ZAPARO-837486 format. One record per residue: x, y, z of N, C-alpha, C, O in turn. Coordinates in steps of 0.2 Angstrom, whole numbers, always signed. Layout:
! residues N
<site n_c1="X" n_c2="Y" n_c3="Z" ca_c1="X" ca_c2="Y" ca_c3="Z" c_c1="X" c_c2="Y" c_c3="Z" o_c1="X" o_c2="Y" o_c3="Z"/>
...
//
This chain:
! residues 77
<site n_c1="+96" n_c2="-20" n_c3="-78" ca_c1="+89" ca_c2="-20" ca_c3="-75" c_c1="+86" c_c2="-25" c_c3="-76" o_c1="+80" o_c2="-23" o_c3="-73"/>
<site n_c1="+87" n_c2="-31" n_c3="-78" ca_c1="+82" ca_c2="-37" ca_c3="-74" c_c1="+84" c_c2="-38" c_c3="-69" o_c1="+79" o_c2="-38" o_c3="-65"/>
<site n_c1="+92" n_c2="-39" n_c3="-66" ca_c1="+95" ca_c2="-40" ca_c3="-61" c_c1="+92" c_c2="-38" c_c3="-54" o_c1="+91" o_c2="-41" o_c3="-48"/>
<site n_c1="+91" n_c2="-30" n_c3="-57" ca_c1="+90" ca_c2="-24" ca_c3="-51" c_c1="+81" c_c2="-26" c_c3="-50" o_c1="+79" o_c2="-26" o_c3="-44"/>
<site n_c1="+78" n_c2="-28" n_c3="-54" ca_c1="+71" ca_c2="-29" ca_c3="-52" c_c1="+69" c_c2="-36" c_c3="-50" o_c1="+64" o_c2="-38" o_c3="-48"/>
<site n_c1="+75" n_c2="-40" n_c3="-51" ca_c1="+74" ca_c2="-46" ca_c3="-47" c_c1="+76" c_c2="-46" c_c3="-41" o_c1="+73" o_c2="-51" o_c3="-37"/>
<site n_c1="+81" n_c2="-42" n_c3="-38" ca_c1="+84" ca_c2="-40" ca_c3="-32" c_c1="+78" c_c2="-36" c_c3="-28" o_c1="+76" o_c2="-38" o_c3="-23"/>
<site n_c1="+74" n_c2="-30" n_c3="-31" ca_c1="+68" ca_c2="-27" ca_c3="-28" c_c1="+62" c_c2="-33" c_c3="-26" o_c1="+60" o_c2="-33" o_c3="-20"/>
<site n_c1="+60" n_c2="-36" n_c3="-31" ca_c1="+54" ca_c2="-41" ca_c3="-28" c_c1="+57" c_c2="-45" c_c3="-25" o_c1="+54" o_c2="-48" o_c3="-20"/>
<site n_c1="+64" n_c2="-47" n_c3="-25" ca_c1="+65" ca_c2="-53" ca_c3="-20" c_c1="+67" c_c2="-52" c_c3="-13" o_c1="+66" o_c2="-56" o_c3="-9"/>
<site n_c1="+69" n_c2="-44" n_c3="-12" ca_c1="+70" ca_c2="-39" ca_c3="-4" c_c1="+62" c_c2="-40" c_c3="-3" o_c1="+60" o_c2="-43" o_c3="+2"/>
<site n_c1="+57" n_c2="-37" n_c3="-8" ca_c1="+49" ca_c2="-37" ca_c3="-5" c_c1="+48" c_c2="-44" c_c3="-1" o_c1="+46" o_c2="-44" o_c3="+5"/>
<site n_c1="+48" n_c2="-49" n_c3="-3" ca_c1="+47" ca_c2="-55" ca_c3="-2" c_c1="+49" c_c2="-56" c_c3="+4" o_c1="+46" o_c2="-58" o_c3="+9"/>
<site n_c1="+55" n_c2="-55" n_c3="+3" ca_c1="+63" ca_c2="-58" ca_c3="+11" c_c1="+60" c_c2="-52" c_c3="+16" o_c1="+61" o_c2="-54" o_c3="+22"/>
<site n_c1="+57" n_c2="-48" n_c3="+16" ca_c1="+55" ca_c2="-42" ca_c3="+22" c_c1="+48" c_c2="-44" c_c3="+21" o_c1="+46" o_c2="-39" o_c3="+24"/>
<site n_c1="+42" n_c2="-48" n_c3="+19" ca_c1="+37" ca_c2="-49" ca_c3="+22" c_c1="+37" c_c2="-55" c_c3="+22" o_c1="+31" o_c2="-57" o_c3="+24"/>
<site n_c1="+41" n_c2="-61" n_c3="+22" ca_c1="+41" ca_c2="-65" ca_c3="+24" c_c1="+45" c_c2="-69" c_c3="+29" o_c1="+45" o_c2="-75" o_c3="+30"/>
<site n_c1="+47" n_c2="-64" n_c3="+32" ca_c1="+51" ca_c2="-65" ca_c3="+40" c_c1="+45" c_c2="-62" c_c3="+45" o_c1="+45" o_c2="-65" o_c3="+50"/>
<site n_c1="+40" n_c2="-57" n_c3="+45" ca_c1="+35" ca_c2="-54" ca_c3="+49" c_c1="+30" c_c2="-58" c_c3="+49" o_c1="+28" o_c2="-59" o_c3="+44"/>
<site n_c1="+27" n_c2="-61" n_c3="+54" ca_c1="+22" ca_c2="-63" ca_c3="+57" c_c1="+18" c_c2="-58" c_c3="+62" o_c1="+20" o_c2="-57" o_c3="+68"/>
<site n_c1="+12" n_c2="-56" n_c3="+59" ca_c1="+11" ca_c2="-50" ca_c3="+66" c_c1="+4" c_c2="-53" c_c3="+68" o_c1="+2" o_c2="-59" o_c3="+67"/>
<site n_c1="-1" n_c2="-48" n_c3="+71" ca_c1="-6" ca_c2="-52" ca_c3="+76" c_c1="-11" c_c2="-52" c_c3="+70" o_c1="-15" o_c2="-57" o_c3="+69"/>
<site n_c1="-12" n_c2="-47" n_c3="+67" ca_c1="-17" ca_c2="-47" ca_c3="+62" c_c1="-17" c_c2="-55" c_c3="+57" o_c1="-21" o_c2="-59" o_c3="+58"/>
<site n_c1="-10" n_c2="-55" n_c3="+52" ca_c1="-7" ca_c2="-62" ca_c3="+50" c_c1="-12" c_c2="-68" c_c3="+53" o_c1="-16" o_c2="-70" o_c3="+49"/>
<site n_c1="-11" n_c2="-69" n_c3="+58" ca_c1="-12" ca_c2="-76" ca_c3="+66" c_c1="-20" c_c2="-72" c_c3="+65" o_c1="-23" o_c2="-77" o_c3="+63"/>
<site n_c1="-22" n_c2="-68" n_c3="+65" ca_c1="-29" ca_c2="-68" ca_c3="+65" c_c1="-34" c_c2="-70" c_c3="+60" o_c1="-39" o_c2="-74" o_c3="+62"/>
<site n_c1="-33" n_c2="-67" n_c3="+53" ca_c1="-34" ca_c2="-70" ca_c3="+48" c_c1="-29" c_c2="-74" c_c3="+45" o_c1="-28" o_c2="-73" o_c3="+39"/>
<site n_c1="-27" n_c2="-80" n_c3="+48" ca_c1="-24" ca_c2="-85" ca_c3="+46" c_c1="-29" c_c2="-90" c_c3="+38" o_c1="-27" o_c2="-93" o_c3="+33"/>
<site n_c1="-35" n_c2="-88" n_c3="+39" ca_c1="-38" ca_c2="-91" ca_c3="+34" c_c1="-37" c_c2="-88" c_c3="+28" o_c1="-36" o_c2="-92" o_c3="+23"/>
<site n_c1="-37" n_c2="-80" n_c3="+27" ca_c1="-35" ca_c2="-77" ca_c3="+19" c_c1="-28" c_c2="-78" c_c3="+20" o_c1="-27" o_c2="-80" o_c3="+14"/>
<site n_c1="-22" n_c2="-78" n_c3="+24" ca_c1="-16" ca_c2="-79" ca_c3="+23" c_c1="-13" c_c2="-85" c_c3="+20" o_c1="-8" o_c2="-85" o_c3="+18"/>
<site n_c1="-19" n_c2="-90" n_c3="+20" ca_c1="-14" ca_c2="-95" ca_c3="+18" c_c1="-20" c_c2="-100" c_c3="+15" o_c1="-20" o_c2="-106" o_c3="+15"/>
<site n_c1="-23" n_c2="-97" n_c3="+13" ca_c1="-29" ca_c2="-98" ca_c3="+5" c_c1="-24" c_c2="-99" c_c3="+0" o_c1="-19" o_c2="-96" o_c3="-2"/>
<site n_c1="-27" n_c2="-105" n_c3="-3" ca_c1="-24" ca_c2="-109" ca_c3="-8" c_c1="-20" c_c2="-102" c_c3="-15" o_c1="-14" o_c2="-102" o_c3="-17"/>
<site n_c1="-25" n_c2="-98" n_c3="-18" ca_c1="-21" ca_c2="-94" ca_c3="-22" c_c1="-15" c_c2="-89" c_c3="-19" o_c1="-10" o_c2="-87" o_c3="-21"/>
<site n_c1="-18" n_c2="-87" n_c3="-13" ca_c1="-12" ca_c2="-82" ca_c3="-10" c_c1="-5" c_c2="-87" c_c3="-7" o_c1="+0" o_c2="-85" o_c3="-7"/>
<site n_c1="-6" n_c2="-93" n_c3="-5" ca_c1="-1" ca_c2="-97" ca_c3="-3" c_c1="+4" c_c2="-99" c_c3="-9" o_c1="+10" o_c2="-100" o_c3="-8"/>
<site n_c1="+0" n_c2="-101" n_c3="-15" ca_c1="+3" ca_c2="-103" ca_c3="-21" c_c1="+7" c_c2="-96" c_c3="-23" o_c1="+13" o_c2="-96" o_c3="-23"/>
<site n_c1="+5" n_c2="-90" n_c3="-24" ca_c1="+7" ca_c2="-85" ca_c3="-27" c_c1="+15" c_c2="-81" c_c3="-23" o_c1="+19" o_c2="-77" o_c3="-26"/>
<site n_c1="+15" n_c2="-84" n_c3="-15" ca_c1="+19" ca_c2="-84" ca_c3="-10" c_c1="+26" c_c2="-89" c_c3="-11" o_c1="+32" o_c2="-87" o_c3="-10"/>
<site n_c1="+23" n_c2="-95" n_c3="-15" ca_c1="+28" ca_c2="-100" ca_c3="-15" c_c1="+30" c_c2="-100" c_c3="-21" o_c1="+35" o_c2="-102" o_c3="-22"/>
<site n_c1="+28" n_c2="-97" n_c3="-26" ca_c1="+32" ca_c2="-95" ca_c3="-32" c_c1="+37" c_c2="-88" c_c3="-33" o_c1="+40" o_c2="-86" o_c3="-37"/>
<site n_c1="+36" n_c2="-83" n_c3="-26" ca_c1="+38" ca_c2="-78" ca_c3="-24" c_c1="+45" c_c2="-81" c_c3="-21" o_c1="+51" o_c2="-78" o_c3="-22"/>
<site n_c1="+44" n_c2="-87" n_c3="-17" ca_c1="+49" ca_c2="-90" ca_c3="-13" c_c1="+54" c_c2="-94" c_c3="-19" o_c1="+60" o_c2="-96" o_c3="-19"/>
<site n_c1="+52" n_c2="-94" n_c3="-21" ca_c1="+56" ca_c2="-101" ca_c3="-26" c_c1="+61" c_c2="-95" c_c3="-30" o_c1="+67" o_c2="-95" o_c3="-29"/>
<site n_c1="+57" n_c2="-90" n_c3="-33" ca_c1="+60" ca_c2="-84" ca_c3="-35" c_c1="+64" c_c2="-82" c_c3="-33" o_c1="+68" o_c2="-79" o_c3="-37"/>
<site n_c1="+67" n_c2="-81" n_c3="-26" ca_c1="+71" ca_c2="-78" ca_c3="-21" c_c1="+75" c_c2="-81" c_c3="-21" o_c1="+81" o_c2="-79" o_c3="-23"/>
<site n_c1="+73" n_c2="-89" n_c3="-19" ca_c1="+80" ca_c2="-94" ca_c3="-19" c_c1="+82" c_c2="-93" c_c3="-25" o_c1="+88" o_c2="-91" o_c3="-25"/>
<site n_c1="+80" n_c2="-95" n_c3="-31" ca_c1="+84" ca_c2="-95" ca_c3="-37" c_c1="+90" c_c2="-88" c_c3="-38" o_c1="+96" o_c2="-88" o_c3="-39"/>
<site n_c1="+85" n_c2="-83" n_c3="-37" ca_c1="+92" ca_c2="-78" ca_c3="-38" c_c1="+94" c_c2="-74" c_c3="-34" o_c1="+98" o_c2="-69" o_c3="-35"/>
<site n_c1="+92" n_c2="-76" n_c3="-27" ca_c1="+98" ca_c2="-74" ca_c3="-20" c_c1="+100" c_c2="-81" c_c3="-19" o_c1="+106" o_c2="-79" o_c3="-16"/>
<site n_c1="+100" n_c2="-86" n_c3="-18" ca_c1="+100" ca_c2="-92" ca_c3="-14" c_c1="+97" c_c2="-91" c_c3="-7" o_c1="+96" o_c2="-96" o_c3="-4"/>
<site n_c1="+94" n_c2="-85" n_c3="-3" ca_c1="+89" ca_c2="-85" ca_c3="+1" c_c1="+84" c_c2="-88" c_c3="+2" o_c1="+80" o_c2="-85" o_c3="-1"/>
<site n_c1="+81" n_c2="-94" n_c3="+7" ca_c1="+78" ca_c2="-98" ca_c3="+9" c_c1="+73" c_c2="-93" c_c3="+13" o_c1="+75" o_c2="-90" o_c3="+18"/>
<site n_c1="+67" n_c2="-93" n_c3="+10" ca_c1="+63" ca_c2="-90" ca_c3="+13" c_c1="+56" c_c2="-95" c_c3="+18" o_c1="+54" o_c2="-100" o_c3="+14"/>
<site n_c1="+54" n_c2="-95" n_c3="+25" ca_c1="+50" ca_c2="-99" ca_c3="+27" c_c1="+43" c_c2="-98" c_c3="+23" o_c1="+42" o_c2="-92" o_c3="+20"/>
<site n_c1="+37" n_c2="-102" n_c3="+23" ca_c1="+30" ca_c2="-101" ca_c3="+22" c_c1="+28" c_c2="-97" c_c3="+30" o_c1="+30" o_c2="-99" o_c3="+35"/>
<site n_c1="+25" n_c2="-92" n_c3="+29" ca_c1="+21" ca_c2="-89" ca_c3="+33" c_c1="+17" c_c2="-94" c_c3="+37" o_c1="+17" o_c2="-94" o_c3="+43"/>
<site n_c1="+12" n_c2="-98" n_c3="+33" ca_c1="+9" ca_c2="-103" ca_c3="+37" c_c1="+12" c_c2="-105" c_c3="+41" o_c1="+12" o_c2="-103" o_c3="+47"/>
<site n_c1="+18" n_c2="-109" n_c3="+39" ca_c1="+21" ca_c2="-113" ca_c3="+43" c_c1="+22" c_c2="-109" c_c3="+53" o_c1="+20" o_c2="-111" o_c3="+58"/>
<site n_c1="+25" n_c2="-102" n_c3="+50" ca_c1="+25" ca_c2="-101" ca_c3="+57" c_c1="+22" c_c2="-97" c_c3="+59" o_c1="+25" o_c2="-94" o_c3="+63"/>
<site n_c1="+15" n_c2="-95" n_c3="+58" ca_c1="+10" ca_c2="-95" ca_c3="+61" c_c1="+8" c_c2="-100" c_c3="+64" o_c1="+6" o_c2="-99" o_c3="+70"/>
<site n_c1="+6" n_c2="-107" n_c3="+61" ca_c1="+9" ca_c2="-112" ca_c3="+64" c_c1="+12" c_c2="-113" c_c3="+73" o_c1="+10" o_c2="-114" o_c3="+79"/>
<site n_c1="+17" n_c2="-113" n_c3="+70" ca_c1="+23" ca_c2="-111" ca_c3="+74" c_c1="+20" c_c2="-108" c_c3="+81" o_c1="+19" o_c2="-111" o_c3="+86"/>
<site n_c1="+19" n_c2="-101" n_c3="+80" ca_c1="+18" ca_c2="-96" ca_c3="+84" c_c1="+13" c_c2="-99" c_c3="+88" o_c1="+15" o_c2="-100" o_c3="+94"/>
<site n_c1="+7" n_c2="-99" n_c3="+86" ca_c1="+0" ca_c2="-102" ca_c3="+88" c_c1="+3" c_c2="-108" c_c3="+93" o_c1="+1" o_c2="-107" o_c3="+98"/>
<site n_c1="+6" n_c2="-113" n_c3="+93" ca_c1="+7" ca_c2="-120" ca_c3="+94" c_c1="+12" c_c2="-116" c_c3="+101" o_c1="+9" o_c2="-116" o_c3="+106"/>
<site n_c1="+18" n_c2="-112" n_c3="+101" ca_c1="+19" ca_c2="-111" ca_c3="+105" c_c1="+16" c_c2="-106" c_c3="+110" o_c1="+18" o_c2="-106" o_c3="+116"/>
<site n_c1="+12" n_c2="-102" n_c3="+108" ca_c1="+7" ca_c2="-100" ca_c3="+114" c_c1="+3" c_c2="-104" c_c3="+117" o_c1="+1" o_c2="-103" o_c3="+123"/>
<site n_c1="+0" n_c2="-108" n_c3="+114" ca_c1="-3" ca_c2="-113" ca_c3="+116" c_c1="-1" c_c2="-116" c_c3="+121" o_c1="-4" o_c2="-115" o_c3="+126"/>
<site n_c1="+3" n_c2="-119" n_c3="+120" ca_c1="+10" ca_c2="-123" ca_c3="+125" c_c1="+10" c_c2="-117" c_c3="+132" o_c1="+8" o_c2="-119" o_c3="+138"/>
<site n_c1="+12" n_c2="-112" n_c3="+130" ca_c1="+14" ca_c2="-108" ca_c3="+134" c_c1="+9" c_c2="-105" c_c3="+141" o_c1="+10" o_c2="-101" o_c3="+146"/>
<site n_c1="+1" n_c2="-108" n_c3="+138" ca_c1="-5" ca_c2="-104" ca_c3="+142" c_c1="-5" c_c2="-111" c_c3="+145" o_c1="-5" o_c2="-112" o_c3="+152"/>
<site n_c1="-4" n_c2="-117" n_c3="+142" ca_c1="-5" ca_c2="-123" ca_c3="+146" c_c1="+0" c_c2="-124" c_c3="+151" o_c1="-1" o_c2="-128" o_c3="+155"/>
<site n_c1="+4" n_c2="-122" n_c3="+151" ca_c1="+10" ca_c2="-121" ca_c3="+157" c_c1="+9" c_c2="-118" c_c3="+162" o_c1="+9" o_c2="-121" o_c3="+168"/>
<site n_c1="+5" n_c2="-110" n_c3="+161" ca_c1="+3" ca_c2="-107" ca_c3="+166" c_c1="-2" c_c2="-110" c_c3="+170" o_c1="-1" o_c2="-109" o_c3="+176"/>
<site n_c1="-7" n_c2="-112" n_c3="+167" ca_c1="-11" ca_c2="-114" ca_c3="+171" c_c1="-11" c_c2="-120" c_c3="+175" o_c1="-16" o_c2="-122" o_c3="+179"/>
//
């Protein structure tokens, strides 16, 4: 039973950790607040320990996307 619960929790974190939406980018202050970032870090560690799958932090992904968009826009002008 514990294994099934861990797998389900891990699956939730995997699915939410892989996608970055426009809303998340627009509300970066919320998604990257200290408390929320800490909770996600615990989830990522638990997922990595139970499944061996490393999940990147969504804040790092948001920064990468914003940086790529900025570079792309500067190249277009």
